[in-house]
ZATORZA-488682 format. One record per residue (C-alpha): residue number from 1; residue in one letter; x, y, z. Coordinates in steps of 0.1 Angstrom, whole numbers, plus 2048, in hexadecimal, padded with zeros to 3 digits. Last residue first. Layout:
N
[site NUM a [X Y Z]]
...
end
This chain:
67
[site 67 x [97E 42A F30]]
[site 66 x [96E 43D F14]]
[site 65 x [98C 453 F0D]]
[site 64 x [9A3 433 F0C]]
[site 63 x [98C 423 EF4]]
[site 62 x [98B 442 EDD]]
[site 61 x [9B0 443 EDE]]
[site 60 x [9B5 41F ED4]]
[site 59 x [9C3 404 EE9]]
[site 58 x [9D9 3E8 EDE]]
[site 57 x [9E8 3C6 EE8]]
[site 56 x [9FD 3AF ED3]]
[site 55 x [A09 38F EE3]]
[site 54 x [A28 37D EDA]]
[site 53 x [A30 358 ED9]]
[site 52 x [A53 34E EE2]]
[site 51 x [A71 340 ED1]]
[site 50 x [A8F 333 EE3]]
[site 49 x [AB4 33B EDD]]
[site 48 x [AB6 353 EFC]]
[site 47 x [A99 366 EF0]]
[site 46 x [A8A 365 ECE]]
[site 45 x [A65 376 ECC]]
[site 44 x [A4D 36D EB0]]
[site 43 x [A48 348 EB8]]
[site 42 x [A23 34B EB1]]
[site 41 x [A16 36F EAE]]
[site 40 x [9F7 374 EC4]]
[site 39 x [9DC 38B EBD]]
[site 38 x [9C7 3AA EC5]]
[site 37 x [9C5 3A7 EEA]]
[site 36 x [9B3 3C6 EF4]]
[site 35 x [9C0 3E1 F0B]]
[site 34 x [9AF 3F0 F28]]
[site 33 x [9CF 3FC F3A]]
[site 32 x [9C7 3E1 F56]]
[site 31 x [9C7 3C7 F3A]]
[site 30 x [9E9 3D1 F2C]]
[site 29 x [9F7 3D1 F4F]]
[site 28 x [9E9 3AD F55]]
[site 27 x [9FA 3A1 F34]]
[site 26 x [A1B 3AF F3F]]
[site 25 x [A18 39D F62]]
[site 24 x [A0E 37C F4F]]
[site 23 x [A2C 37B F38]]
[site 22 x [A24 35B F27]]
[site 21 x [A18 36A F07]]
[site 20 x [A37 380 F04]]
[site 19 x [A2F 3A4 F02]]
[site 18 x [A25 3BF EEA]]
[site 17 x [A11 3DD EF4]]
[site 16 x [A02 3F3 ED9]]
[site 15 x [9F4 417 EDB]]
[site 14 x [9DB 425 EC1]]
[site 13 x [9D0 447 EB4]]
[site 12 x [9EE 45B EC0]]
[site 11 x [9E9 481 EC5]]
[site 10 x [A0A 485 ED6]]
[site 9 x [9FC 49A EF4]]
[site 8 x [9DA 48B EF8]]
[site 7 x [9DD 466 EEC]]
[site 6 x [A02 45F EF6]]
[site 5 x [A00 476 F15]]
[site 4 x [9DF 466 F22]]
[site 3 x [9EE 444 F1A]]
[site 2 x [A0D 44C F2E]]
[site 1 x [9F9 459 F4C]]
end
């Protein structure tokens, strides 16, 4: 529903999802939403004094409509 709103009501062209690379549940949600993994930023997320890798996922309006 949120993607429908973002693309339909707000007119967005692209929606991005960022999460830690070791967050398997968040990665699973991105996959279920039809998003594509666009890259991994190494040690881009500082949490508790430790740097973690970050995934960048995205879906375009045309991909969402087609899916």
